[in-house]
C-alpha positions as CSV (number, residue, x, y, z in Angstrom):
1,X,11.1,5.9,11.5
2,X,13.1,5.3,8.5
3,X,13.4,8.5,6.2
4,X,14.7,8.6,2.9
5,X,15.2,12.0,1.2
6,X,16.5,12.2,-2.3
7,X,18.2,9.0,-2.2
8,X,19.9,7.7,-5.5
9,X,22.0,5.1,-6.7
10,X,23.4,5.5,-10.1
11,X,24.9,2.7,-12.1
12,X,24.9,4.0,-15.7
13,X,23.3,7.0,-17.2
14,X,20.4,4.8,-18.1
15,X,20.2,2.5,-14.7
16,X,19.5,4.1,-11.4
17,X,17.5,4.0,-8.6
18,X,15.8,7.2,-7.3
19,X,15.5,9.9,-6.4
20,X,13.5,8.4,-3.7
21,X,11.5,10.3,-1.0
22,X,10.1,7.8,1.5
23,X,8.9,7.7,5.0
24,X,8.6,4.3,6.7
25,X,6.6,4.5,10.1
26,X,8.0,2.7,13.1
27,X,6.5,-0.6,14.0
28,X,4.8,-3.4,12.2
29,X,5.9,-5.2,8.8
30,X,6.7,-3.2,5.6
31,X,6.8,-5.5,2.6
32,X,8.8,-4.2,-0.5
33,X,7.4,-5.7,-3.7
34,X,7.8,-5.1,-7.5
35,X,9.3,-7.0,-10.5
36,X,13.0,-8.1,-10.7
37,X,15.4,-5.2,-11.0
38,X,12.9,-2.8,-9.5
39,X,15.5,-1.7,-7.0
40,X,14.1,-3.3,-3.8
41,X,17.2,-5.1,-2.5
42,X,19.3,-1.9,-3.4
43,X,16.9,0.0,-1.4
44,X,17.2,-2.2,1.5
45,X,21.0,-2.5,1.3
46,X,21.2,1.3,1.3
47,X,19.2,1.7,4.4
48,X,21.2,-0.9,6.1
49,X,24.4,1.0,4.8
50,X,25.7,-2.2,3.1
51,X,25.6,0.0,-0.2
52,X,26.5,3.7,-0.2
53,X,23.9,6.1,-1.7
54,X,25.1,8.3,-4.4
55,X,23.0,11.2,-3.5
56,X,20.4,12.0,-0.6
57,X,20.2,11.0,2.9
58,X,18.7,8.1,5.1
59,X,18.0,8.1,8.7
60,X,16.9,5.3,10.9
61,X,15.3,6.3,14.3
62,X,17.0,9.7,14.0
63,X,20.5,8.2,13.1
64,X,22.0,9.6,9.9
65,X,23.1,6.3,8.3
66,X,26.1,7.8,6.5
67,X,27.3,9.5,9.6
68,X,26.9,7.3,12.5
69,X,29.6,5.0,13.8
70,X,29.3,1.3,12.5
71,X,29.1,-0.1,16.2
72,X,26.4,2.4,17.1
73,X,24.3,1.8,13.8
74,X,24.6,-2.0,14.3
75,X,22.7,-1.5,17.7
76,X,19.8,0.3,16.0
77,X,19.3,-1.7,12.6
78,X,20.2,-5.3,11.6
79,X,20.0,-6.5,8.0
80,X,20.2,-9.9,6.6
81,X,20.9,-10.2,2.9
82,X,20.8,-13.3,0.8
83,X,24.4,-13.2,-0.2
84,X,25.5,-13.2,3.4
85,X,24.3,-16.7,4.0
86,X,27.0,-19.2,4.1
87,X,27.2,-22.8,5.3
88,X,30.1,-23.9,7.5
89,X,31.0,-26.0,10.5
90,X,29.1,-23.6,12.9
91,X,26.4,-24.7,15.1
92,X,23.2,-22.9,15.3
93,X,24.1,-21.6,18.7
94,X,27.4,-20.3,17.3
95,X,25.7,-18.5,14.5
96,X,23.0,-16.8,16.7
97,X,25.8,-15.6,19.1
98,X,27.3,-13.8,15.9
99,X,24.3,-11.5,16.3
100,X,25.4,-10.1,19.8
101,X,28.9,-9.0,18.4
102,X,28.1,-5.3,18.1
103,X,27.4,-5.5,22.0
104,X,29.9,-8.1,23.1
105,X,32.7,-7.8,20.4
106,X,32.8,-11.5,20.6
107,X,33.0,-12.1,24.4
108,X,29.4,-13.1,25.2
109,X,28.2,-12.2,28.7
110,X,25.6,-14.0,30.7
111,X,23.0,-11.3,29.3
112,X,24.1,-12.2,25.9
113,X,23.6,-15.7,26.3
114,X,20.2,-15.1,27.5
115,X,19.4,-13.1,24.4
116,X,20.8,-16.1,22.5
117,X,18.7,-18.4,24.3
118,X,15.5,-16.2,23.6
119,X,16.1,-15.8,20.0
120,X,16.7,-19.6,19.6
121,X,13.5,-20.5,21.3
122,X,11.4,-17.9,19.6
123,X,12.5,-19.1,16.3
124,X,11.6,-22.8,17.3
125,X,15.3,-23.8,17.2
126,X,15.8,-25.0,20.7
127,X,16.2,-28.7,19.8
128,X,18.6,-28.0,17.0
129,X,20.9,-25.5,18.6
130,X,24.0,-28.0,18.9
131,X,23.4,-28.9,15.2
132,X,25.9,-27.8,12.5
133,X,24.3,-25.6,9.7
134,X,25.3,-27.8,6.8
135,X,23.1,-30.6,8.7
136,X,19.9,-28.6,8.7
137,X,17.1,-28.4,6.0
138,X,16.8,-25.1,4.0
139,X,13.9,-23.8,6.3
140,X,15.9,-24.6,9.5
141,X,19.0,-22.8,8.2
142,X,17.0,-19.8,7.2
143,X,15.4,-19.6,10.7
144,X,18.7,-19.9,12.3
145,X,19.8,-16.8,10.2
146,X,16.8,-14.9,11.2
147,X,17.2,-15.9,14.9
148,X,20.9,-14.3,14.6
149,X,19.4,-11.1,13.4
150,X,16.9,-11.1,16.0
151,X,19.7,-11.7,18.7
152,X,21.2,-8.4,17.4
153,X,18.2,-7.1,19.4
154,X,17.9,-3.8,17.1
155,X,14.5,-2.2,16.9
156,X,14.7,-2.1,13.3
157,X,15.2,-5.5,11.0
158,X,15.8,-5.4,7.3
159,X,15.5,-8.8,5.5
160,X,16.1,-9.4,1.7
161,X,13.9,-12.3,0.5
162,X,13.8,-14.3,3.5
163,X,11.3,-16.7,1.7
164,X,13.8,-17.4,-1.0
165,X,14.0,-21.1,-1.6
166,X,11.3,-22.0,1.1
167,X,8.4,-24.2,0.4
168,X,5.0,-23.1,1.0
169,X,5.0,-24.7,4.5
170,X,8.2,-23.1,5.7
171,X,7.5,-19.7,4.1
172,X,4.1,-19.7,6.0
173,X,6.0,-20.5,9.2
174,X,8.7,-17.9,8.5
175,X,6.0,-15.3,8.0
176,X,4.4,-15.9,11.2
177,X,7.5,-15.8,13.0
178,X,8.2,-12.3,11.7
179,X,4.6,-11.3,12.6
180,X,5.4,-12.4,16.1
181,X,8.5,-10.4,16.1
182,X,6.9,-7.2,15.0
183,X,3.9,-7.8,17.3
184,X,5.2,-9.2,20.5
185,X,9.0,-8.2,20.4
186,X,8.2,-4.6,19.1
187,X,10.4,-4.9,16.0
188,X,10.0,-2.7,12.9
189,X,10.5,-5.1,10.0
190,X,11.3,-4.2,6.4
191,X,11.3,-7.3,4.1
192,X,11.6,-7.7,0.3
193,X,9.0,-10.3,-0.9
194,X,8.2,-11.6,-4.2
195,X,4.9,-13.3,-3.2
196,X,2.3,-10.5,-3.3
197,X,-0.2,-12.6,-1.3
198,X,2.2,-13.1,1.5
199,X,2.8,-9.3,1.4
200,X,-1.0,-8.9,1.4
201,X,-1.6,-11.1,4.1
202,X,1.2,-10.3,6.8
203,X,2.4,-6.7,6.0
204,X,1.0,-3.8,7.6
205,X,2.3,-1.6,4.6
206,X,3.3,-2.3,1.3
207,X,5.9,-0.3,-0.9
208,X,5.7,-1.0,-4.4
209,X,8.8,-0.4,-6.6
210,X,9.3,-0.2,-10.4
211,X,12.1,1.0,-12.5
212,X,14.1,2.2,-9.6
213,X,11.0,4.3,-8.2
214,X,8.6,3.9,-5.4
215,X,5.3,3.8,-7.4
216,X,2.8,3.1,-4.5
217,X,3.0,3.0,-0.8
218,X,0.1,2.3,1.6
219,X,-1.9,-0.3,3.3
220,X,-2.5,-3.8,1.7
221,X,-5.9,-2.9,0.9
222,X,-4.7,0.3,-1.0
223,X,-2.0,-1.5,-2.9
224,X,-3.2,-5.1,-3.5
225,X,-5.6,-4.2,-6.0
226,X,-5.9,-5.5,-9.6
227,X,-5.1,-2.2,-11.3
228,X,-2.4,-1.2,-9.1
229,X,-0.5,-4.7,-9.3
230,X,-1.3,-4.8,-13.1
231,X,0.6,-1.4,-13.5
232,X,3.5,-2.5,-11.4
233,X,4.2,-5.9,-12.9
234,X,3.1,-5.2,-16.5
235,X,1.1,-8.3,-16.6
236,X,-2.8,-8.7,-15.8
237,X,-3.6,-9.2,-12.1
238,X,-7.2,-9.8,-10.6
239,X,-7.5,-9.4,-6.9
240,X,-10.5,-11.4,-5.5
241,X,-11.8,-11.9,-2.1
242,X,-10.9,-15.3,-0.5
243,X,-12.1,-16.7,2.8
244,X,-9.1,-15.2,4.7
245,X,-8.6,-12.1,2.7
246,X,-7.8,-10.6,-0.5
247,X,-5.8,-12.6,-3.1
248,X,-4.0,-11.9,-6.4
249,X,-4.6,-14.0,-9.2
250,X,-2.5,-13.9,-12.3
251,X,-3.6,-14.9,-15.8
């Protein structure tokens, strides 16, 4: 479980995140949704200790995020931010190998190599592992970064807008990979999403934020509703029953 108690991040007297009290159960996919500036990425990076909270406490699987040693926390929770992406003369395999650093400190063992192999195969990159990142398409490169995070082999995975700049085909493929990681590998995945319909279709839980606050939390059936979404996004949203589930329609 991820637990937040009285968590705040203050930027100015008018701009702040929180206070937030929230428990995210272990298992499955939790989608963070909300308008731009709602605090989704800030919340995610505080959970992953890439950003220090100004007040309150955060724990992941019983580990106090503020007090746990970095090397130990990196064996519990992995985080991928948009800003962390870089394109350099690294091969896919070299990049994915970085995910083993908390365990190997840069000296990969046979076990580490096996986990790298598994992560590459899981994301369908086995034919690309020798390719350099700057030789990949955007979708392939995004999968490589997610493979790196999965290779860290943590129970908790935090992803900040992994669908950013992906077309529909690659976005669907990415969400299918994440769903498999949750169901087949038993990972707890918290993901920031802008597409409400992806959240409704693939997430087990949806956490909606607005103006730095958590305003709704529940199952997709509880959150992907016209009245709830209209209030969150300040624009008319209608939810209709489609052939494969509920769909949010904007007008």
